[in-house]
N, C-alpha and C positions, 0 to 999 in steps of 0.2 A: 707391364706397361709403356706408353709409348709418350715420350716427351720429346716435342720436335723444336731443335732449337735454330732461331733464325737471327741473320745480322743488320740493323738496320743501314740507313742509307751514310752513316757518318762513318760505318767501317768496322766503331768500337761498343754501341750501343746493341744488346743483344734481349733477345726476347726470348720465352720458353710455354710452347703451347703443349697442354694438356687433353690428351685425346680418351675420352673411357669408353670404353666398347665391352661389351656387353652380348654372351654370344655370337662372336662372327661381325657384330653389329654396333657402331660408334652411334650412344646415344644423347653423349653432350662434351661439349669440349670449352678450355678458357686460356686465355692467354695473361703470362704471368711475367715479373719481372725480374722474379730469384728464381730460379731450379729451384732449390727447396721448397718453395711454396707451392709452387706445381704441383710437386709431388704428391707435398701433403694434400693437397685439394686432391688428386688424382685417386688417391690410398683411400681420403673419405667418402668419394662415391662408392669404390667400389665395396666398401664395408656396409653402405647402405643399402647396397644393390643386392646385397648378400643378404640381409639382413629383412629384405624389404620394405624397410623406411624410406628408400629414396624419391630423390623427386626432380624432376625433369629442371633444373636452372633456368630454360628461357619461359617458361610454364610462371614462374615470379616473375618476370618483366613487365608482367602486364599491372597497366595501375592500379592503383586500388579502390577508384569510384566504377571502374567495370566489375573488379569485386563485389564492392557494393549493392550493386546493380539487378546481380545474378541474386546475392544473399536477400534482399528485398524483396524478390519476387518468389525465393523458397520458402518464406515464415508462414505458410500453411498449417501447419503445426500450432504454432502458436494463439496465442489469443487476438483477437484484432487492436484493443485497448494496449497492450504488448507491444506488438507490428504497430501502432501509433504511435508508441514512445523510442523505438527507437529511430526510424523514420527522424523523427525530431533531432534526437542527439546527433545518428548521422549530420542532417544538412546542419544544425548549427553550430556544431562542435567538432565532428571529427572532418567531415572532407573541407574546411578549410582550410585545416594544417597535414590533411595526408591526399585528399586526393585523389590527385598527382604524381602521387610517390610512388613508383614499383612495389607492390606485395613485400616482396622479400626484399628490402630496401630498412625497413623499417626497423630500431631496434627497438630494445627491452629502453636505453637511457630516453630516445625520441618517444619515448608514451609516460615515462617518466616524467621529463620537462613539461611535455604538452599539460601531462594530469597537472603538474604544479600549475602552472601559468591558467590552467582552469581556476585556483580557489584564489590565488592572488592576485590575478591580473584582470581577471574577469569576476570576481568576486562572487561566485558561485558557491553555495554551502556545501561544504564537505559529504554531507549524505547526495544532492545532487549529482557533484563532480562523482561519486562512489557510483550514480547509477549511469552516469556516459561511461566509464572504465566498463561498467560490465557491458555493455552493448560494445564498446572495443572488444573485448573478447570475446563477445560472441560472432561478430563479423569473421574474426581473425582463426575462429572456430573452424567457421565454415571453409576459410581458404586452406585449412588444414586438409582437411575433408575430401577437398577437390583439387589432391595436390601442388598444389603453389606455393607452398610453406610448409618446412619440415616443424619447426614446432610453433607454440603463438606464445610470444616477447610480453604480451600484454597480463599471460597469468604471472608471471615474474614481477611484476608491481604491482605494490601494496594499495592499499584502496586507502585512500584519506580518515584520518579519524580528527577527535579535536570538535569544536565547534561550543554551539547550546546544545543543549542536552534536549535528551527528544522532549516535545512537550506533552505534558501529563493531561490524560482527558478531564477536562470538569463533569458536575454533575449537577443535576438540578431534584433536590424533593420534591414529590407528591401534589404539593401545594404550591412547589415554582411553576408546575407541569400546568395546573389549570392560571396561575396567573402569566404565561406566559399564550396561551393556546385565545386566551381573554385578551390580551396585549394584539394578535397578531388577526383576532377575529376582529376588531374594530380597532383600529390607529388610529394612532391623534401624533399631533404636533410635537413642538418641544413645551409646549404653551399648554398642552392639553387640550384643544381643536378639535377635533373630529376628523378623519379623516374620509368615514368612507364614504356613501351613500347614501341617502335617508329614504325612510317609505312615506306615504303621505301622512304618516299622525306626525312626520319631522323626527322617526327614532331611527338611530342608525342600523342599518343593515346590515348582519354580521356576515366575512368574507367563508363562505364555507371551506374552504380548501386551506384555513387553522386547523382541521380537524386532523392534517396532513402531522400538525405534531404531536399529538398523543400517537400518532400509530408509530410512527419511530421512535419515539418517548416510551413506550409499553411493550409494543411487540420486537424492538431490537434489529428492524429492519438496515439495510444501507439505502442510501439515498437512492442509487440506480433499481434497487429488487423495490421498492415503493414506486418506484414509475413505471419498473415493468411488469406492474402486477394487470392481470385481467381478471372478468370478469368468472372465467371457467378456474381461476385459480383459487378458489371459494370450497373451503372442504367440511363434513360436518361427521366425519368419522374418524377416529375413536369419539372427537369434539371438533368444535367448532375451531374452525384455525385455518392457515394460507399457505396454499404447495406455491414455493419460492422457486419459477424452473427459468426465470430468465431477469438478466437488468437491461437497462434504459441508460446506456452513458452518453457522457455530451464531449464532441470532440474542443480540447482546449484553445486549437486554434482558429477555428470555422465555428464551434460553438453547435453544427450538425449533430443530431441524437444519433445514437446505433444502437440496435440490441447487441450484445453480449451473454457469455456463459459466464453464471455463478462463479466465483474465486471458489476453489480448488474442482471445478465440472462438478458439481454434487447438488443434486436440486435439497431442496430441505424442506419441511415443515414446520411451523411456528401456530402454537396453538395464541388463540383468542382470550384475552384476559376481560371481564364481566363490561368493561367500559367500551372497550372498541367493540363489541358485537353490536349494537343500534348502527355505529357509526360506519363500520363495512357494510351496512343490508341500506344502510342509508344510502351508500355510494351505487349500490350493485343493482337497484331497483331501477326495472323498467329496462334493462340494459342484456343484450344478448350475449350469450358466452366468449364473445372474441374479440369483445370492445377492450378498452382498457378500465381498470377501477379507480384511475383519478386521472381523468381526459385534461389536456390542458383547453381555456373554456373557448379555443377556437382548433380544438379536436387535434391529433396525435396523443403522445406520451407527452407526461408534465415536466418540465425544466430547471433543474435543482435553482441556477440563475433568475429565471422570472419568476417562480415562486416567492424565491426570496425579497423581490422585489413587491410583487404586491403584498406581501407579507410585512411592507414597510420594516424588516428583518434587524436592521441597525436601532431604530425608532423603539419599537418594543421591548429590545434588550436592552434600553435604556430604561423604559419604564419595571422591568424587575431590578434593577440594578447591578443587570450580567452582562456588561459591557466585554466584548472578547469571546463570547460562547458562539461555538461551531456549529453547524446542522448534525453535525458530526458527533458533538457531542453528545447526540441526543441518543443514541445508540450505548454510548459510556454511561449514561442515567437511567439505560434498561438494565444495563448489566447490576447499578450498583441497587435501583432496588429490590430487583430476584434475588442477588445475594442477600442483601439486607434481613428480606422476609425470610429468608432461613430458606433457598429452591439448593439444590443439589446441584457442584460444579457443571457435574455431565449433561445434567438436564439445561443450562448456564452455555452452556459449549454448542448442545445442538441446540438450541435458542438461536443463539450469533454466528453457529455458521464455521466455527474455528476447527483448524484442522485437528486438534486434540482438547482433550480438556489439560493437560501441559499448560500448554499456549492462555488458555481462559484464566488458571494461577499466576501464568506469571504476565498476563494482563492488570489483572485486578486483584492480587490476592493482598495488596495492600486492604481494601475493603472486609477481609476476612478480622481484620483489627477489633474493629468495634464486638467482635462474638465474642474474642479470647476471653473477656473477662464473663462474658456472658457461659460461655462455659465452664471458666471456674467455678463461677458459682453453683451450677447444675450439678458440677461434679462433688464440689465439696474438700471432705478430708477423710480419713478415717473414721472418725465422730459421725460423720455424715451430716456434720453442718455446711449450711447453704453461704455461711459469711464465715471469714476469721476468726479465730477465736479471739483474738484480741479491738476487734473491729467493734465499734458501739456506733450507735446511731446519738444525733445533739441529743434526742429525747433521753436517751442512755447517760450520757455521760454527763448532762444537767440535775437527774433523780440520782446522780451514785454523789454528784457534790451535796446535794441538800441531804445525805444520808450520811455522809462523813462530818456535816455539819454539827450535824445534834446527836451523833454521837461523840462529838470534841465536849459539847454543852453538857452532854447527862455525867461525861467525866470531870 
């Protein structure tokens, strides 16, 4: 062990320089005001060297924004949407606080304070703050792998909880799907005045893009999956369906559309119910295999924001008395209809593209409640009765009361 003592110019104050050598070469050094601190640091460096965990302290002195630049460039294995989320979290929340700080100087307490400020001062929802923490953890994981720090201090920070409970999906009935489609096809203002163009006879011309409502509600597709459909994605074996292979998403900052792989990176095929077959055939007619199935009016893929504007989405929801209903809720509607009509959980899982049937049950298990009593009637009991023995209809009760009255009169 090499610890050098140096006396300062006042003749009294001493400093202790710990020098770490490995295989005859000095690999690190640091100055301390106390000898025991120098010794402890030296011994810790040697222990890490022996265990293969040593990190050159000089590499940890670089500012976090330098590490972040390398980290963002190295995100090739991530989906583009994830890379955009990470870049946004870094730019808006992490860089302003830690951008110039040496990466090795950041402590668990620093991260905890920062996370608390996101919720209390910046009023971020706990779920949003949790996403920022996930980005910070990923960044520091990269710093660990790049041998700039020994451990990820952000992993020791607990993610925020509480706040509002997760919004439960809303569902439309089949009749409401028809009503919403009609409301979108022929939009009206609050006074009931038709807002769509009129034909030569003065009749309103339906907006053809209202068909997308049914595709979302009966096919269970995400918006990006509908926007990413091309004519070549239509399949007919073993039955009519759509082969989902890509999604088209919109950058929340710029609105620019970009292609993305599907969630889970797995393509899937969804069957077309009878109502959707003529809709899909109509939109595919006369187009080339590589054309968008639902192109924007001016070409290119369809953007959700523009579609909602052309549908006058808010006004359409008011007409069917479902204010607050989201486009994504049409996907929940699909699940409710298929499950309500008795579809197997595994079937619904494959239609929705969930990772497992367990995930489908966790999300939509409450939709099975209405089937519990139906199943109970089918099972019956040991006697085979489909209704409880003491259950009587109103007609039975009325007849029973009449019989009891007649018996009393005869007596």
